[in-house]
MARBA-93518 format. One record per residue (C-alpha): residue number from 1; x, y, z; residue in one letter. Coordinates in Angstrom, 3 decimals. Layout:
! residues N
{NUM,{X,Y,Z},'a'};
...
//
This chain:
! residues 285
{1,{-20.279,40.190,101.928},'m'};
{2,{-20.505,36.650,100.535},'t'};
{3,{-18.356,35.410,97.616},'f'};
{4,{-19.542,32.546,95.506},'s'};
{5,{-17.144,29.789,94.686},'s'};
{6,{-18.978,29.010,91.386},'q'};
{7,{-17.761,30.417,88.073},'p'};
{8,{-19.513,33.415,86.613},'t'};
{9,{-21.526,33.271,83.375},'n'};
{10,{-18.801,35.076,81.513},'q'};
{11,{-17.399,32.762,78.837},'q'};
{12,{-13.726,32.767,77.941},'n'};
{13,{-12.439,31.909,74.404},'y'};
{14,{-9.068,30.726,73.233},'d'};
{15,{-6.987,32.300,70.438},'q'};
{16,{-8.787,30.170,67.825},'y'};
{17,{-12.197,31.350,68.927},'g'};
{18,{-13.155,28.122,70.666},'d'};
{19,{-14.771,28.282,74.149},'p'};
{20,{-12.674,27.389,77.198},'v'};
{21,{-14.673,25.480,79.807},'f'};
{22,{-14.365,25.987,83.548},'y'};
{23,{-11.410,24.187,85.002},'g'};
{24,{-9.722,24.062,81.602},'q'};
{25,{-6.775,26.199,80.783},'s'};
{26,{-7.147,28.257,77.612},'q'};
{27,{-3.880,26.755,76.522},'f'};
{28,{-5.035,23.152,76.982},'d'};
{29,{-5.380,21.185,73.744},'g'};
{30,{-3.806,23.923,71.530},'q'};
{31,{-0.668,22.056,70.524},'q'};
{32,{-2.242,19.510,68.071},'p'};
{33,{-4.284,22.075,66.175},'r'};
{34,{-1.423,23.855,64.346},'p'};
{35,{0.126,20.460,63.561},'t'};
{36,{-3.071,19.194,61.873},'r'};
{37,{-3.442,22.431,59.985},'r'};
{38,{0.182,22.410,58.835},'r'};
{39,{-0.219,18.832,57.612},'k'};
{40,{-3.344,19.803,55.634},'a'};
{41,{-1.551,22.837,54.211},'r'};
{42,{1.448,20.730,53.091},'w'};
{43,{-0.927,18.199,51.568},'g'};
{44,{-2.459,20.878,49.394},'w'};
{45,{0.939,22.234,48.410},'i'};
{46,{2.246,18.773,47.439},'l'};
{47,{-0.942,18.022,45.457},'g'};
{48,{-0.571,21.276,43.508},'i'};
{49,{3.121,20.628,42.854},'l'};
{50,{2.292,17.137,41.611},'l'};
{51,{-0.350,18.482,39.210},'l'};
{52,{2.133,21.104,37.908},'v'};
{53,{4.812,18.447,37.348},'i'};
{54,{2.359,16.152,35.515},'i'};
{55,{1.201,19.103,33.329},'a'};
{56,{4.794,20.022,32.492},'l'};
{57,{5.601,16.374,31.595},'m'};
{58,{2.543,16.195,29.284},'v'};
{59,{3.580,19.443,27.565},'i'};
{60,{7.187,18.267,27.232},'a'};
{61,{6.046,14.914,25.797},'e'};
{62,{3.819,16.697,23.286},'f'};
{63,{6.655,18.977,22.198},'i'};
{64,{9.098,16.051,21.992},'a'};
{65,{6.752,14.104,19.720},'r'};
{66,{6.480,17.043,17.351},'g'};
{67,{10.192,17.707,17.272},'i'};
{68,{11.154,14.045,16.816},'v'};
{69,{8.568,13.595,14.042},'g'};
{70,{9.818,16.672,12.161},'q'};
{71,{13.481,15.659,12.456},'i'};
{72,{12.660,12.129,11.243},'a'};
{73,{10.655,13.455,8.278},'a'};
{74,{13.452,15.831,7.277},'d'};
{75,{16.045,13.060,7.517},'q'};
{76,{13.983,10.720,5.377},'i'};
{77,{13.413,13.355,2.669},'e'};
{78,{17.153,14.027,2.631},'t'};
{79,{17.884,10.327,2.265},'a'};
{80,{15.627,9.850,-0.768},'l'};
{81,{17.635,9.164,-3.917},'p'};
{82,{17.849,11.552,-6.813},'e'};
{83,{14.686,11.616,-8.900},'g'};
{84,{12.416,10.643,-6.011},'v'};
{85,{10.424,13.411,-4.361},'e'};
{86,{8.028,13.183,-1.475},'a'};
{87,{6.285,15.265,1.149},'n'};
{88,{6.990,13.148,4.222},'v'};
{89,{5.275,13.265,7.588},'e'};
{90,{6.401,11.180,10.596},'a'};
{91,{5.100,10.547,14.081},'s'};
{92,{6.578,8.441,16.924},'p'};
{93,{4.275,5.782,18.295},'t'};
{94,{5.875,4.994,21.681},'g'};
{95,{3.865,5.748,24.846},'w'};
{96,{6.751,7.814,26.283},'c'};
{97,{8.946,9.458,23.662},'v'};
{98,{10.979,11.332,26.297},'l'};
{99,{11.864,7.995,27.896},'c'};
{100,{12.888,6.553,24.538},'e'};
{101,{15.005,9.615,23.723},'l'};
{102,{16.926,9.022,26.975},'i'};
{103,{17.365,5.342,25.969},'g'};
{104,{18.573,6.313,22.482},'g'};
{105,{16.047,4.253,20.516},'e'};
{106,{12.463,4.836,19.258},'l'};
{107,{10.164,1.822,19.431},'s'};
{108,{8.131,2.875,16.398},'g'};
{109,{7.623,5.530,13.809},'l'};
{110,{4.620,6.050,11.529},'e'};
{111,{5.617,7.552,8.201},'i'};
{112,{3.425,8.769,5.369},'s'};
{113,{4.301,10.308,2.009},'g'};
{114,{1.757,11.829,-0.327},'d'};
{115,{2.329,11.936,-4.077},'n'};
{116,{5.726,10.234,-3.917},'v'};
{117,{7.209,10.455,-7.415},'e'};
{118,{9.117,7.467,-8.774},'f'};
{119,{9.812,5.997,-12.180},'g'};
{120,{7.663,8.484,-14.028},'g'};
{121,{4.648,7.755,-11.820},'a'};
{122,{3.497,8.695,-8.354},'a'};
{123,{1.749,7.100,-5.372},'g'};
{124,{1.065,7.457,-1.653},'d'};
{125,{3.114,5.553,0.857},'i'};
{126,{2.218,4.538,4.455},'d'};
{127,{5.023,2.962,6.409},'l'};
{128,{5.650,1.692,9.928},'f'};
{129,{9.284,1.524,11.081},'a'};
{130,{10.489,-0.012,14.317},'e'};
{131,{13.659,-0.059,16.389},'s'};
{132,{14.975,3.309,15.171},'i'};
{133,{18.338,4.075,16.733},'t'};
{134,{19.027,7.732,17.477},'l'};
{135,{22.545,8.106,16.180},'q'};
{136,{24.208,9.733,13.173},'d'};
{137,{23.040,8.359,10.827},'p'};
{138,{19.875,6.856,12.291},'s'};
{139,{19.113,3.204,11.469},'s'};
{140,{15.888,1.227,11.203},'v'};
{141,{15.575,-2.345,12.402},'g'};
{142,{12.563,-3.252,10.258},'a'};
{143,{9.836,-1.605,8.220},'a'};
{144,{6.612,-2.553,6.490},'e'};
{145,{4.004,-0.557,4.624},'g'};
{146,{1.965,-0.093,1.477},'s'};
{147,{2.207,1.828,-1.750},'l'};
{148,{-1.083,3.141,-3.197},'r'};
{149,{-1.177,3.846,-6.911},'i'};
{150,{-4.168,5.573,-8.544},'g'};
{151,{-5.597,4.925,-11.981},'e'};
{152,{-3.717,7.658,-13.837},'d'};
{153,{-0.358,6.737,-12.332},'e'};
{154,{-0.922,3.020,-12.935},'l'};
{155,{-1.828,3.772,-16.555},'n'};
{156,{1.564,5.435,-16.912},'t'};
{157,{3.294,2.299,-15.663},'l'};
{158,{1.225,0.019,-17.873},'l'};
{159,{2.093,2.064,-20.959},'d'};
{160,{5.667,0.895,-20.554},'e'};
{161,{4.543,-2.733,-20.371},'v'};
{162,{1.775,-3.137,-22.941},'t'};
{163,{4.033,-2.163,-25.878},'a'};
{164,{5.663,-5.578,-25.494},'d'};
{165,{2.246,-7.239,-25.584},'y'};
{166,{1.168,-5.610,-28.862},'g'};
{167,{-1.763,-3.560,-27.479},'f'};
{168,{-2.483,-0.416,-25.532},'e'};
{169,{-4.614,0.145,-22.477},'v'};
{170,{-7.106,2.835,-23.402},'d'};
{171,{-8.588,3.269,-19.864},'s'};
{172,{-8.566,1.709,-16.421},'l'};
{173,{-11.475,1.116,-14.098},'d'};
{174,{-10.419,0.223,-10.593},'l'};
{175,{-13.170,-0.567,-8.128},'r'};
{176,{-13.094,-2.231,-4.754},'d'};
{177,{-11.664,-5.690,-5.473},'g'};
{178,{-12.050,-5.353,-9.279},'s'};
{179,{-9.435,-4.507,-11.911},'f'};
{180,{-10.948,-3.493,-15.273},'g'};
{181,{-9.342,-2.060,-18.368},'y'};
{182,{-10.194,-1.444,-21.983},'q'};
{183,{-8.267,-1.922,-25.188},'t'};
{184,{-9.053,-2.427,-28.862},'s'};
{185,{-7.905,-4.716,-31.687},'v'};
{186,{-8.348,-4.690,-35.418},'n'};
{187,{-10.266,-7.637,-36.764},'v'};
{188,{-10.550,-7.810,-40.604},'f'};
{189,{-10.270,-4.057,-40.835},'g'};
{190,{-12.871,-3.409,-38.145},'a'};
{191,{-12.024,-1.805,-34.783},'e'};
{192,{-13.243,-4.008,-31.965},'v'};
{193,{-13.301,-2.619,-28.416},'a'};
{194,{-12.581,-5.097,-25.610},'i'};
{195,{-13.605,-4.577,-21.980},'d'};
{196,{-11.503,-6.789,-19.728},'i'};
{197,{-12.241,-7.826,-16.158},'e'};
{198,{-9.088,-9.030,-14.396},'a'};
{199,{-7.679,-9.953,-11.016},'s'};
{200,{-4.287,-9.067,-9.563},'v'};
{201,{-1.850,-11.344,-7.751},'r'};
{202,{1.748,-11.521,-6.654},'i'};
{203,{4.217,-13.341,-8.865},'q'};
{204,{7.740,-14.387,-7.910},'s'};
{205,{10.674,-12.152,-8.599},'g'};
{206,{9.039,-8.832,-7.625},'g'};
{207,{6.282,-8.978,-10.237},'r'};
{208,{2.547,-8.649,-10.076},'i'};
{209,{0.233,-10.326,-12.570},'q'};
{210,{-2.892,-8.727,-14.005},'i'};
{211,{-4.826,-11.835,-15.005},'l'};
{212,{-7.504,-11.290,-17.623},'a'};
{213,{-10.584,-13.399,-16.770},'e'};
{214,{-13.582,-12.032,-18.667},'e'};
{215,{-13.740,-10.315,-22.057},'l'};
{216,{-16.612,-8.297,-23.534},'a'};
{217,{-16.194,-7.410,-27.236},'l'};
{218,{-18.002,-4.656,-29.072},'q'};
{219,{-17.814,-3.564,-32.709},'a'};
{220,{-19.459,-0.184,-33.171},'g'};
{221,{-22.722,-0.286,-31.258},'n'};
{222,{-23.082,-4.061,-31.459},'q'};
{223,{-21.620,-6.710,-29.232},'s'};
{224,{-19.297,-9.064,-31.129},'a'};
{225,{-19.034,-12.791,-30.715},'d'};
{226,{-15.414,-13.298,-31.681},'i'};
{227,{-13.275,-15.993,-30.067},'p'};
{228,{-10.377,-14.278,-28.328},'v'};
{229,{-7.852,-15.854,-25.980},'d'};
{230,{-8.036,-13.981,-22.648},'a'};
{231,{-4.442,-14.965,-21.859},'e'};
{232,{-3.330,-12.646,-24.633},'r'};
{233,{-4.427,-9.700,-22.475},'f'};
{234,{-2.858,-10.944,-19.237},'t'};
{235,{-0.056,-8.638,-18.116},'l'};
{236,{3.048,-8.959,-15.969},'q'};
{237,{4.286,-5.804,-14.255},'l'};
{238,{7.708,-5.599,-12.628},'c'};
{239,{7.165,-3.568,-9.443},'v'};
{240,{10.530,-4.354,-7.889},'a'};
{241,{12.384,-2.102,-10.327},'e'};
{242,{10.499,0.890,-8.911},'h'};
{243,{11.251,0.060,-5.247},'l'};
{244,{14.505,0.010,-3.284},'p'};
{245,{16.385,-3.293,-3.361},'e'};
{246,{16.011,-3.701,0.413},'i'};
{247,{12.233,-4.225,0.244},'v'};
{248,{10.064,-7.109,-1.035},'e'};
{249,{6.395,-7.226,-2.119},'i'};
{250,{4.082,-8.918,0.347},'t'};
{251,{0.583,-8.289,-1.061},'s'};
{252,{-1.384,-6.651,-3.870},'v'};
{253,{-5.064,-5.794,-4.054},'e'};
{254,{-7.502,-3.278,-5.491},'v'};
{255,{-8.800,-1.010,-2.753},'v'};
{256,{-11.453,1.529,-3.710},'d'};
{257,{-10.080,3.215,-6.846},'d'};
{258,{-6.379,2.364,-6.411},'a'};
{259,{-3.943,-0.523,-6.557},'l'};
{260,{-2.419,-1.123,-3.137},'e'};
{261,{0.914,-2.921,-2.963},'i'};
{262,{2.189,-4.125,0.411},'g'};
{263,{5.904,-4.372,1.048},'f'};
{264,{8.421,-4.935,3.876},'r'};
{265,{12.142,-4.539,4.368},'s'};
{266,{14.331,-7.581,4.067},'t'};
{267,{17.035,-6.225,6.388},'q'};
{268,{17.834,-3.347,8.695},'g'};
{269,{19.028,-0.176,7.004},'f'};
{270,{20.388,3.305,7.696},'e'};
{271,{18.512,6.487,6.793},'l'};
{272,{21.007,7.548,4.136},'v'};
{273,{20.658,7.994,0.382},'e'};
{274,{22.750,4.885,-0.272},'e'};
{275,{20.145,2.658,1.360},'s'};
{276,{17.498,3.683,-1.241},'f'};
{277,{19.697,4.326,-4.261},'q'};
{278,{19.863,0.788,-5.554},'t'};
{279,{16.518,-0.341,-6.985},'l'};
{280,{15.315,-3.919,-7.236},'g'};
{281,{14.944,-5.949,-10.397},'s'};
{282,{12.914,-8.830,-11.746},'c'};
{283,{14.832,-11.933,-12.953},'p'};
{284,{14.669,-12.136,-16.735},'g'};
{285,{13.356,-8.595,-17.084},'a'};
//
């Protein structure tokens, strides 16, 4: 009987299902495989953990923004002086509110108040505050914003002013960039309606000026050619007496159908009632 020294055609396989060639131990080359697979498995686990951590941080940041905004809005409403009412909304503007909470200071806060009632009138306020320290009470480093007053509210304010000028404003017509109002005068027993086109500008001492520029007179259904001095219908309105003493007027313009007054703080202040209690004034008013 003759035995062949060559391997048979039967194929051997290792524990991973890979073929083992002749002259090669089935245990040869097995050590690196589990290591590579363990590394791949740990890579997947670390990647998933990283995604979970990022998702949790995003959720925590979103929740923190909502909580901080609500607390700020509540504190501002509480700090408003007696007689001033507002529905305030606030939102932090920093890229990482959680980081700023740890540091104890917010970089910025956007504040809006709809239908803020003041001095017998009402308006909408948009405000940006910066460097808000998170202490008790909170303090604001600086603030700037705008007060938007509609036609009806502005008419209320003008009623207090025009009595000193000897005429009444019957109606207002605010259009983009244009300030129009109507009044009437008695000329030799005849009622003459006057349509006035005016511009608005800042005056010193916290006032704004409504400068009459063009007059159109009408008696009944006929236009009237009566010489009238436009300066007689130019008005001065003290805005400072309706705003806290710590702010100053920076701009005034007609935007759409409202008068928009820009302002900014002249100093840092705390979010307490005392900061807003004292109103400004106009020299000589």
